[in-house]
KOLKEMI-442575 format. One record per atom (N, C-alpha, C): residue in three letters; x, y, z. Coordinates in steps of 0.02 Angstrom, whole numbers, padded with zeros to 5 digits, always signed. Example, Ala and Ser with C-alpha at 12.3 -4.5 7.8 and 13.67 -1.06 7.14 Angstrom:
! KOLKEMI-442575
ALA+00660-00284+00390ALA+00615-00225+00390ALA+00660-00165+00390SER+00642-00112+00354SER+00684-00053+00357SER+00645+00002+00394
//
This chain:
! KOLKEMI-442575
MET+00676-00446+03153MET+00720-00458+03210MET+00730-00389+03251GLU+00716-00375+03304GLU+00711-00317+03343GLU+00773-00319+03403LEU+00819-00286+03390LEU+00876-00277+03436LEU+00872-00218+03483LYS+00906-00224+03533LYS+00902-00155+03576LYS+00938-00107+03561SER+01002-00124+03524SER+01054-00073+03505SER+01052-00064+03426PRO+01048+00007+03394PRO+01046+00010+03328PRO+01122-00003+03304SER+01173-00002+03347SER+01240-00023+03319SER+01239-00094+03312LYS+01207-00140+03359LYS+01211-00209+03331LYS+01173-00225+03273ASN+01126-00192+03253ASN+01096-00205+03183ASN+01138-00188+03135ILE+01177-00128+03142ILE+01227-00108+03091ILE+01282-00164+03082ARG+01302-00186+03138ARG+01356-00239+03130ARG+01326-00303+03098ILE+01266-00322+03113ILE+01244-00378+03081ILE+01234-00379+03008MET+01222-00314+02995MET+01215-00290+02922MET+01276-00296+02888GLY+01333-00265+02926GLY+01391-00264+02903GLY+01427-00335+02885CYS+01413-00367+02940CYS+01431-00455+02928CYS+01397-00481+02866ALA+01335-00473+02850ALA+01302-00508+02807ALA+01328-00475+02739GLY+01349-00410+02733GLY+01375-00384+02668GLY+01444-00418+02655VAL+01484-00420+02713VAL+01545-00445+02700VAL+01542-00518+02672ILE+01506-00562+02700ILE+01489-00633+02686ILE+01456-00628+02614ALA+01415-00596+02602ALA+01381-00591+02522ALA+01435-00579+02483GLY+01471-00517+02490GLY+01527-00499+02441GLY+01571-00543+02431ALA+01594-00580+02483ALA+01656-00628+02479ALA+01625-00686+02439ALA+01563-00706+02447ALA+01539-00760+02413ALA+01531-00747+02340ILE+01511-00686+02313ILE+01502-00668+02254ILE+01570-00657+02218ILE+01616-00640+02254ILE+01688-00644+02229ILE+01717-00714+02215ALA+01699-00745+02268ALA+01726-00817+02263ALA+01698-00869+02207THR+01646-00835+02174THR+01616-00882+02123THR+01658-00867+02062ASN+01712-00831+02058ASN+01754-00817+02003ASN+01716-00792+01944SER+01664-00748+01953SER+01623-00713+01905SER+01670-00652+01882GLU+01652-00634+01821GLU+01690-00568+01793GLU+01634-00521+01778GLY+01670-00456+01763GLY+01615-00411+01742GLY+01588-00371+01798PHE+01528-00352+01773PHE+01479-00329+01826PHE+01468-00364+01887VAL+01453-00422+01886VAL+01455-00465+01946VAL+01497-00458+01999HIS+01572-00473+01971HIS+01623-00459+02003HIS+01625-00387+02036THR+01612-00340+02007THR+01612-00261+02028THR+01560-00257+02081PHE+01501-00290+02064PHE+01446-00279+02129PHE+01468-00323+02186GLY+01494-00378+02180GLY+01536-00415+02238GLY+01571-00371+02287VAL+01611-00329+02244VAL+01670-00297+02279VAL+01631-00234+02312GLY+01589-00205+02278GLY+01544-00156+02308GLY+01500-00171+02374ILE+01470-00244+02372ILE+01440-00267+02432ILE+01485-00270+02486LEU+01551-00302+02469LEU+01598-00311+02521LEU+01621-00245+02551ALA+01638-00200+02513ALA+01661-00139+02536ALA+01610-00108+02585GLY+01540-00104+02552GLY+01489-00083+02597GLY+01479-00112+02673GLY+01491-00180+02662GLY+01494-00225+02721GLY+01544-00200+02770LEU+01605-00194+02752LEU+01660-00171+02789LEU+01642-00105+02824VAL+01615-00056+02779VAL+01611+00000+02807VAL+01553+00015+02870LEU+01500-00033+02860LEU+01449-00051+02909LEU+01479-00079+02966LEU+01526-00123+02953LEU+01567-00154+03026LEU+01598-00100+03058VAL+01636-00054+03035VAL+01676-00004+03070VAL+01636+00052+03091LEU+01580+00065+03057LEU+01534+00127+03077LEU+01518+00137+03149PRO+01495+00079+03191PRO+01482+00088+03252PRO+01539+00113+03303PHE+01601+00104+03274PHE+01651+00113+03321PHE+01669+00192+03320PHE+01655+00227+03264PHE+01667+00285+03249PHE+01619+00325+03291GLY+01555+00300+03295GLY+01498+00329+03339GLY+01507+00333+03407ALA+01535+00266+03430ALA+01545+00252+03501ALA+01603+00298+03523SER+01649+00310+03482SER+01715+00334+03507SER+01708+00419+03521GLY+01648+00446+03508GLY+01623+00523+03520GLY+01597+00515+03583ARG+01562+00468+03606ARG+01516+00468+03666ARG+01561+00453+03727LYS+01539+00467+03791LYS+01574+00448+03848LYS+01526+00421+03893
//
């Protein structure tokens, strides 16, 4: 899937990370799997807000 704007690609990956992380956490798994889910969720949140920091420097 090719989109015009790289920031849209980053947002799509961020949404996918948040959804995947939340799904892994929702399975009530323990140990490594739960930690992995939290990592994916955190990474997804970072990717969601990353385009806002890049756009704030441009005019």
